N, C-alpha and C positions, 0 to 999 in steps of 0.2 A: 800760125796762131799768134795773135797779138800778145806781147810779153813785156812786163815792166821790170823784170829781174835785172836787166842790164840798162839802167837808166841813162838818159842823155845827160850831158854835163849841165849842172845847175839844178835848181829846184823845179818841181812840176806839180800840177794840181791832181789831186785824187778826190773825185767827187763822190758823195754818198747821197742817195735819194732820201727824201723825207720818209718817216716811218709809215705814213699812210698817204696813198696817192690814188687818183684815178689815172691809170696808166695811159689811157688814150689821150686824155687832156695833158698829161705830163710830158708826152712825147714832144709837144711844141716847145716848151722851155728847155727841155733837154737838148734838142737839136740846136736851139739858139745858143746855148752855152757852149756846145762842142764846136760850133762854127765860128765862135768869136775869138778863139785862140787856143794855145796848146793845153791839152788835157791828157793825162796819162791813162786814167781809167775811171770807170763809174762802177760803184758798188750798189747793188740792189739790196736795200735793207728795209724790209717791211715787217712790221710788228703787229701782232694780234689779228692776223689775217689767215685764211686757209691756204693749204698747199696749192689748191687750184688757182687761187688769186695770185700767188707767187708765180706759178707757171704762166698764167695769162700775161702778167706784167713783163716777165722775161721775154716772152714771145714778141711783145710789142716793142720793148726798149732795147733788147740785145742787138737787133739789126741796125738800129740807129747808131749805136756805139761802134760796133765792129765794122760797119761800112766806112767809118771814118778812122779806122786803124786805132781805135781806143779800146782798151781791154774792158770786158764786162765781167764783173766779179759778183758772185752770189755770197750773201752774208749767212754764216752759220751752217749751211746745209750742203755738204759735199754731194749728197744724193741728188738734190735738185740741181746743183751746178752741173753734174754729169748729164742729167736727164734733159736739161734745157740748152745744152750746147754752150754754156758759159765758158769763159777763158780760165776760170778758177774760182776759188772760194776764200773767204776770210773767216778764220776761226777765232773765237774769243776765249776768255779764261774758262768758261763753263761749257764750251762746245766740244765737238769731237776732237780727238787728238790729231796732231799732225800726221802721225803714222797711219791712222785710220783713213784720214782724208786722202793721203797719197795712194793708198790701196784702191780707193774708189775712183780717183781721177787720173791715175797713171803718172808717168814720169815727166810729162811736158806741161802739165797745167800749173797755173800760178796758185800757190798756197801761202797766204799771209797769216801771220800769227800776232794776236794782241799780247803784249808783254807788260802793259801798264808802265810801272816804274821799276820793274825787276830786271836787274842786270843778269842775274843767274838764269831766269827764264829766257831772256833774249839770247844769251850765249848758247843755251841748250837747243833752242829752236834753230838757230843758225847752223849749229853743228850737225843737225840731222837733215838740213837741206831746205829750210823755209825760204820762200822766194823773197819775202821782205818781213821786217819786224815793225810793229806799230807801237809807239810809245805815247802815253798820255794818261789822263787829260792834262793839258797844259793850262787851260783856263776853264772857268765855269761854263757849262753848256746846259741849256734848257732842253735840247734834243735828247740828251742822255746824261742825266746828272751823274757826275763822276764819283766813283768809289775810291779812286786813286788819283793822286796828283804827281805830275812829273815836272822837272825843271830843265832848262836848255842844256845844262851840263851833261845830261845823259846822252843827248844828241852829239855833243862834242866828243865825249868818250867813245861812243859807238863809231862815229865817222873816222876817228883817228886809228882805230885798231881792227875794224871789221870790214869785210867786202860786201856782205849782204846789205841792200838798201834799207833805209828806215823811213817810216812815215810818222809825222807828228799829227796828233789828233786831239780834239777837245776844245770847243769854244773859240776856234781860230777865226780871226777877221783880217781884213786888209791892214787895219791899223796895228794889230798886236803881233802879226806874223814875223816882222823883221828879225827879232832876236832868234827865232827858230831857224830861219833861213841862214842867218849868219853862223849859227851853231853847227850847220852842216847837214840838216835833214834833206833827204832826197825828194820827199813828197810832203805836201801840205794837204791834209784831209779836211774837207769843208762840207757843211750841210747848209745851215741857215744863212751864212754869209753869201752864199750863191743864190739859193732859191728864194730868199726873202729880201733880196736887194731891191730897194724901191725903184732903181733905174733898170732893173731887169737882170737876168742871169748872165747875159752876154757882156754887159757892162762890168759885172763883178769879175768875170773871168779875165777880161782885159786888165782890170785894176790889179788883180793878183799877179798876173804875168809881168806887168810893169815893175812891181816891187821885186820880183825874182830877177828880172833883167838888171835892174839898178844895183842889186846887191851881189850879183855874180860876175 
């Protein structure tokens, strides 16, 4: 199973799908992005759609990611992650608990936990075995307007004392990501900066990876 819990040296991309997609059409830019450069995982994050729509999207997009040794993560729903053969689930502040997700998915699946800007929540999640911790939002995001804001010093603190990898999320672009990379984040999570790139998602993946290489 593809796993991101033991990250490669340096920072890597963690892609999230737009909240509403035509999965058949989206398969083309997804493949373009993954073929353009290093990507650690893709999270399927669909909002205001039916469970059947999520299942259909997973059936179309999961093979594209897993065939390229890229982890496929389901947002919010451990049950659908298990049902669709996803590599794991990402749970937010108001979703299922880590313990409940682990019961559904078993010991080997990836389970990431949103911790916003809370050091206590992050530490508690790592102690029970979370595969990674997500901090943010670091910048304003139209995709998901932030309820909490984080600063790079939480990444510096985390990377200095904890082994579990961390993900930086929220309004991140090629231009504003360098302080987060320098602060020690293991993954940069991106939505709009990839899929809305005027030069295409492949160009955006290459641009992010160039920044990572230059700073690591």
